[in-house]
PAFI-188355 format. One line per field, with one value per residue (C-alpha): residue number from 1; y, z, x. Coordinates in steps of 0.2 Angstrom, whole numbers, always signed. Layout:
BEGIN
pos = c(NUM,...)
py = c(Y,...)
pz = c(Z,...)
px = c(X,...)
This chain:
BEGIN
pos = c(1,2,3,4,5,6,7,8,9,10,11,12,13,14,15,16,17,18,19,20,21,22,23,24,25,26,27,28,29,30,31,32,33,34,35,36,37,38,39,40,41,42,43,44,45,46,47,48,49,50,51,52,53,54,55,56,57,58,59,60,61,62,63,64,65,66,67,68,69,70,71,72,73,74,75,76,77,78,79,80,81,82,83,84,85,86,87,88,89,90,91,92,93,94,95,96,97,98,99,100,101,102,103,104,105,106,107,108,109,110,111,112,113,114,115,116,117,118,119,120,121,122,123,124,125,126,127,128,129,130,131,132,133,134,135,136,137,138,139,140,141,142,143,144,145,146,147,148,149,150,151,152,153,154,155,156,157,158,159)
py = c(+342,+356,+371,+380,+391,+381,+381,+385,+368,+360,+366,+349,+340,+353,+352,+333,+336,+348,+336,+321,+331,+337,+319,+314,+321,+313,+322,+313,+310,+322,+336,+333,+334,+351,+358,+352,+369,+377,+364,+366,+378,+387,+390,+408,+408,+399,+412,+427,+423,+417,+398,+386,+367,+356,+341,+325,+313,+322,+321,+336,+332,+348,+367,+383,+399,+416,+431,+447,+461,+477,+470,+451,+440,+426,+408,+404,+386,+375,+356,+341,+323,+313,+301,+317,+323,+321,+321,+340,+345,+355,+365,+368,+373,+385,+393,+395,+403,+415,+420,+423,+434,+443,+447,+454,+466,+456,+458,+441,+427,+426,+408,+403,+385,+369,+364,+348,+359,+371,+361,+361,+379,+383,+371,+382,+398,+404,+414,+414,+428,+423,+410,+410,+400,+385,+373,+358,+343,+334,+348,+363,+371,+369,+384,+388,+395,+411,+412,+424,+420,+435,+438,+441,+423,+417,+400,+390,+375,+376,+376)
pz = c(-11,+2,+6,+23,+35,+46,+65,+78,+87,+71,+73,+77,+63,+50,+57,+54,+36,+33,+41,+31,+15,+17,+21,+4,-3,-2,+14,+28,+44,+52,+40,+43,+62,+59,+50,+63,+70,+53,+49,+65,+65,+80,+85,+85,+68,+61,+70,+64,+46,+32,+33,+24,+22,+9,+15,+5,+12,+28,+30,+30,+17,+14,+18,+15,+25,+19,+26,+19,+13,+4,-14,-15,-1,+5,+3,+20,+20,+6,+10,+4,+11,-1,-5,-10,-22,-41,-40,-44,-26,-26,-41,-34,-17,-25,-35,-19,-10,-25,-24,-6,-8,-23,-13,+1,-11,-16,-33,-32,-22,-17,-16,-7,-14,-10,-25,-27,-28,-41,-55,-48,-45,-62,-70,-61,-69,-56,-64,-57,-46,-40,-28,-10,-5,+6,+9,+19,+24,+8,-3,-1,-17,-14,-17,-14,-29,-27,-38,-40,-46,-52,-45,-64,-68,-74,-65,-58,-59,-78,-81)
px = c(-307,-311,-301,-303,-294,-282,-286,-273,-276,-270,-252,-245,-254,-248,-230,-231,-237,-222,-210,-216,-216,-198,-193,-200,-184,-167,-161,-152,-161,-148,-152,-171,-168,-159,-174,-186,-189,-192,-204,-214,-229,-236,-254,-250,-243,-258,-270,-260,-256,-267,-265,-277,-278,-284,-295,-298,-311,-311,-292,-280,-267,-259,-258,-250,-246,-243,-234,-242,-231,-234,-231,-227,-233,-221,-227,-220,-226,-232,-233,-242,-241,-231,-246,-255,-241,-244,-263,-266,-269,-253,-258,-276,-269,-256,-270,-280,-265,-263,-282,-280,-265,-273,-288,-277,-269,-253,-246,-238,-231,-213,-207,-191,-191,-183,-172,-183,-199,-193,-199,-217,-217,-210,-223,-237,-230,-218,-203,-185,-180,-163,-156,-149,-134,-141,-126,-129,-117,-113,-120,-109,-115,-134,-144,-163,-171,-181,-196,-211,-228,-237,-255,-260,-256,-273,-272,-257,-269,-271,-252)
C-alpha cells in the first residue's frame, strides 16, 4: 500500500472511484445521476487542496480530499473502490488524512458522512456532531450524520 499526493491529471480516475463507491450503496440510478457533479473532481481542486491516493499493486483504489480551515479541516471526499472496502485500507487512508490535517494545524476532521458510512467513521473514533436533513426521493427523512474526528485521536487505524 502506497500513499501519495494525487495528480491533477487523475481527476477523471478519482471521479470514477467516487461514483463507483457511492453506487456501492442502495441508491437508485436516478439518485446517483443527480449526485454526479458532487462526485466529480476537478484538476484545479486536486491541485489546490490536499488530495491523496492509496495505491495497491500500482493501482489507485481510493483517495481523500481535505478542505483546510482554521480549526477542523473538512474531509471533503473520502472514497474507496467497493472491492477495496473491508480490507483495512479505509482505516489506513483515514489515519493518513488525519496526519496530513494535523501537520497542517488542524485540531480535527469534520466529516459530512453518508448515512451508510457512519458506522465506518464511528468505528475509527469519530464522534457525532449533529446531522443535516438530506431527503431524497423515497427517503424523505434521510439525514447526513455530521461527525468529528479529533486530531488527538491516537490512530483511526487501530480502532
